[in-house]
N, C-alpha and C positions, 0 to 999 in steps of 0.2 A: 484021842485027837478027833475032832469033828470039823469037816470042811463046811464053812458057811457060804462062801462065795468063791468061785473060780471062773475068772473072766479072761478070755484071750483078747489082747489088744494088739492087733496086727499093725496098726499105724506106728506104734512105739516099739514094736518087736519084743513084747514081754507078756507074761501072764500075771494077772493081778489076783492075789490070793488072800482070803481072810479065813483064819481057822481059830477054833477055840481049843485050848489045851488045859488039862487039869494038872496042877502042880502044887506042892506043899508051900513053895515060896515063889516070889516073883522071878520068872526065868530071865536069864541074861540074853543079850542079843546073839551071842555065840550058840547058846543052847537052842534058841529058836531057829537059827540058821541050820543047825544040825538036824533038827526035826523036819524042817521043810525039805532039806536036801534028801533026807531018807525017804520021806513020803512021796515026793514028786520025782525022785531019781534025777536030781539036777546037781550041777557042780556048785560048790559053795561060793566060788568067786563070782558067779552069775546071780547070786541072791542078794537083795537089798531089803533089810528089815526096816519098815517105816515106823512101826510103833508096837508097843506092848502095853495093853491096858487091862487093869484089873479093878475089881470093886472091893471095897472094904468088907472083910468078913467072908469072902468067897475064895475058893481055890481054883476058879476058872479065870483064864486070861485070854483076851482077844489079841491075836497077832495079825498085823497087816503087813504084807510083803509083796515085792515084785520079783519075778524070776525072768531074767532077760534071756533071749535066745542066743546072743553072742556077746563077747567081751567088748567089741566095738560099740554096740548099741548101748550097753551099760555106761561105758566111759563118756559117750557123747551126751547122754542125758544127765547123768549124775554130776559130771564136772561143772555143767552150767549152774546147777542148783547150788553147789558148794561155793562157787565164785559169788553168786548173788547173796548168799547168806553171809559170807565174809565181808562184802561191801556194806551190807546193812549193819553188821556188828561194829565196824569201824566208825560209821556215822553216828551211832547211838552212844558209844562209850566215850566220855570226855577223857582227855589226857590227864595224867597226874599233875603236870605242871600247872595247867589251868585250874585244876581243883585246888591246889595249894595256894595259888594267887587269889582265889575267891575267898578261901578260909582265913588267910593271914590278916587282911584288913579288919575283919570282924573280931579277931582275937585281940588286936591292938586297940580297938575302940573300947573294949571292956575294961582295959587297964586304966 
């Protein structure tokens, strides 16, 4: 495990970490969380894995994560992001009824 970047963000009460890990297969989010908890001596519930990126044909993976200083700081920031993502998802996905209404007239025209 090699630490690429370790930045303290006092405004958001977290440490922003980028590490490179060698593994035979793409690591899961839980495996990455365990490695970061072990390396930085942090509690698992304060860690948020933002991404795991690998390149084809290589056994190295870039893991970006945040280590929050407190549970309150994590909940305050991460809940807002979850709500925003849910709102965007509901706007973009059409309902099944409207999809069926769109498709039915086209099927009837062909007959």
